[in-house]
C-alpha positions in Angstrom: 106.6 166.8 159.0 104.9 163.5 158.0 101.1 163.4 157.7 99.2 160.6 159.3 97.5 157.9 156.9 94.1 159.0 157.7 94.8 162.3 156.4 96.4 161.8 153.1 94.5 163.2 150.0 94.1 159.7 148.1 92.6 158.0 151.8 90.4 160.8 151.9 89.0 160.3 148.4 89.1 156.6 148.7 86.8 157.1 151.7 84.3 159.3 150.0 84.2 156.8 147.0 83.4 154.0 149.3 80.6 156.2 151.0 78.9 156.8 147.4 79.2 153.3 146.6 77.7 151.9 150.1 74.7 155.1 149.8 74.0 153.5 146.2 73.7 150.1 147.7 72.0 151.0 150.3 69.1 152.9 147.8 69.4 149.9 145.5 68.2 147.6 148.2 65.2 149.5 148.6 64.3 149.1 144.9 65.1 145.6 145.4 62.5 145.1 148.4 60.1 147.5 146.6 60.0 145.1 143.8 59.9 141.9 146.2 56.6 143.3 147.7 55.0 144.9 144.4 51.8 143.2 143.7 49.3 143.9 140.7 46.4 143.8 143.3 43.3 145.6 141.7 45.6 147.9 139.6 45.0 147.6 135.8 47.8 146.0 133.8 49.0 149.3 132.7 49.3 150.9 135.9 51.1 148.0 137.5 53.7 148.0 134.1 54.5 151.4 134.9 55.1 151.1 138.6 57.3 148.2 138.0 59.4 149.8 135.3 59.9 152.5 137.8 60.6 150.3 140.2 63.4 148.0 138.2 64.9 151.0 136.7 67.7 151.3 139.4 67.3 147.6 141.0 70.4 146.1 139.5 68.8 143.0 138.4 69.5 141.3 135.3 66.8 140.3 132.8 65.6 137.0 133.8 65.4 137.7 137.6 63.2 140.9 136.3 61.0 138.8 134.7 60.8 136.4 137.3 59.8 139.6 139.6 57.3 140.7 137.2 55.3 137.3 136.8 55.6 136.9 140.5 53.7 140.2 141.1 50.8 139.7 138.6 47.1 138.4 139.3 46.8 134.6 139.2 44.4 134.7 136.6 47.0 136.7 134.1 49.8 134.6 135.5 48.1 131.5 134.7 46.8 132.6 131.3 50.7 133.8 130.6 52.0 130.4 131.6 49.8 128.7 129.0 51.7 130.3 126.2 53.8 127.9 123.9 56.7 130.1 123.7 57.2 132.1 126.6 59.1 135.3 125.6 62.8 136.1 126.8 62.5 140.2 127.2 60.7 141.8 129.8 58.8 144.2 127.2 57.3 141.1 125.3 56.1 140.1 128.9 54.6 143.3 129.4 53.0 143.6 126.0 51.3 140.2 126.7 50.0 141.2 130.2 48.4 144.0 128.6 46.5 142.0 125.8 45.9 139.3 128.4 44.8 142.0 131.0 41.7 144.2 128.6 39.4 141.6 128.9 
């Protein structure tokens, strides 16, 4: 007695694996969307950084894109102050540290 192609154990495992990947990508897309619409607004820098870190954790973005998204969401005043820096940092944590310093006063 022969099994049909759709009922083999390896086919089922592969289908389940694909289902998990699709689910993961959907949740990742949600995080990317949240990063794209996240803005500092009237929030303090520390609060904005907290929310950004939480959202960026599973987004799958690389370092450079995270920095761009972080800067895009900042208030205009803070963004301009950070843009005037002589040597811009290459790590997101250093950008966040500078944001805290600029946002304090």
